[in-house]
N, C-alpha and C positions, 0 to 999 in steps of 0.2 A: 613492376611486380607482375608475376605470371599467375593466373588462376587456372589450376589444373582440375578439370572435372572428369574424374576417372574412378570407377568403383572397384576396379581390380587392383588389389594391393601390390601384387608383383609388378604389374605394368607401371603403376605409380612410382615404385621404387626405381625401376629402370629409367623412367623419364627424368626423375630427379638427378640420377647419376649422369645422364646424357646432357642435362642442362648445366652441369658443372664444367666450366671452361677448362681448356688445356692448361691454363695457368693456375688452376685451382680455385678461380673465382666462382662462387656459387650464386646463381640467380635467385632472387627472392621468389619463393613459390608458396602459394596458398593452395592447399589441396582439399577439395570437397568431393563427395561421392554422389550427389544428386543435383538435379536441376533446381530444386527448391532451395537447397543450401547455396547454390551458385547465385540465384536471384537475390537472396538476402545479402550475400557478400558483395555483389556488384553495386549495391546502393552506397557503399562506403566511398566510391569514386576514386580509388587509388590503384585500380588494376590497369596495366598497360596492354595486356593481351590475354586471350583465353585459349587454352588447349582443351578441346572438347572431344571426348569419346562419344561414339554414337550408340552405345549399348548401355544404358543406365537404368536403374530401378524404376525411375519415373518418366522415361522417355527413350525413344529409339529412332535411328535414322535421321532423315531430314527434319523431323519434328523437333529434334534437340536444338538444331540451329534456329528454327522458328521460335522456339521458346525463349532463347536468349534475346532474339531480336524484338520480341513482343514487349520486352522491358524498355525498349527505346534507348538502349545503351549504345554509345558510339564505339565501344571497345572492339578491336579487331578479333576475329575468331579464326583459329586454325583447327581444322577437323582432323581427328585421328581415326583412320579407318582400319578395320581388321582385315581387309582384303583389298586387292587392286581391282577397283570397280569404277571405271571412268564415268558411267552414267550416274552413280550415286554421288561421286565427287562433284560433277557438274551440277547436279540438283542441289547440293549443299551450297555451292557458290552462288547459284541463282537465288537461294533462300537468304543469302547474306553473309556467308563465310568468305574470308579473303583467300584462304589456301587450304590445302589438305596434305597430310603425310600418311603414307601407308605404314602400319606397324610392322609389316613384313620387311620393309626397307628402311626402317627408322634408324637414324644414326645422329651423332652429335651435330655434324655439319648440316644435315637435312633439316633438323629441328631449328637450329639457329638461323639458317637461311629463311625458312618459312616464317618464323616469328619476326625476324628483322624486316622482311618484305611486307608482312601484314601491317606492322606498326607504321612503317614509313608511308605505305600506300594509303592507309586510313587517314594519316595526317594531311597528305596531299589532297585526298578526296574531300575532307572536311573543309579545307581552306577554299577549294573551288565551290563547294556547295553553299558555303556561308555567304559567298558573294553572288552566287547564281551566274557568274560570268567566268569564262576561261581567260587565260593570260592575254589572249588577243583582243579582249573586250567584248566578244560575242557572248550571248546567252548560251549556256552550256549545251542545250539541245540543238543549237544551230550547227554544231560540229558533227552531228550524227549523219550517217549515210541515209539514203532514202529508205532502205529496208530497216535499218536500226530505228529510224523515226517512226516507221509504220508499227513496229513492235512496241516502241516506247508509248505510242498513243493507245495501243490495245491494252497494255499493262495499266496505264493510267485510268482506263475505263473499267478496270477490275477484272479483266479476262485472265484466265489461268494459262499457264504454259501449254497445257494439253489442248485447250480451246484454240489458242493462237496457232499452234502447229497444224491443227486440222483445217483451220480457215485459210492458211497460207500454203497448204500442202508441203509442210516441212516436218522433219522429225522433232520430237521433244528435245533431243540432244542438241539439234541445231538452234532451236529457239533459246535454249538455256545458254548456249555459247554466245548468241547475240546479246542476251541479257547481261552476261558478264562483261561484254564490251561496253554496253550502255552504261553500266555502273562505273566502269573504269573511266570512261570519257566524261561523264557528267558529275561524278563524285556523289551521286545520289545513292545512299547505302541500301535502303529498303524499298519494297514495293509501295509502301505508304509514302515514303519521301518522294518517289516518282509521281504518284498521284497528286500530292499536295503541290509540287512544283508545277506540274502540267496545268492545274487549275489556276494557280496564281499568275502564270504567265500566258494564259489563254491558249495553250497548246491543244487542249480539249475543252469542250463546252461543259 
């Protein structure tokens, strides 16, 4: 079941149409218009993925992703952006989204691919994170490069992307890209998950 968080009725109707398969199969969709409604609906535990618009009555931009993640839901999030903005998309992924789709280029295949990838990737990441070990038996952080581990430790200590970028003389976008790789390699979905893991396994004091 897909949870669509979208306050524009015309966009919601279009997305429903696009999520109807070429064979006429209709995905089960629950449509809400606010983050507050979404938070309530997610407690039911039957949502497979979230399609999240970034301009809502009670939230906008990256804060929308953060609001979903604050509920500690493992559900994958695909962001719907109103414009092609790589910086915004990367910031959303760093905040916990799995993928993003521009409304300007939104089509049936793009939506299906993004949702399919997000659901599959979240299941893989959850399996890795639950064991704290990669398939080769190593702790998941041991598979990080030196730079990724450096950023991993900084995140675990509570530093922001902007602070890390300044300290390492990198751009915010570069740090966000590293963070996306770290999340993919470790299966640790949120910044809180990274901090908890790092403390549990002695990666940071």
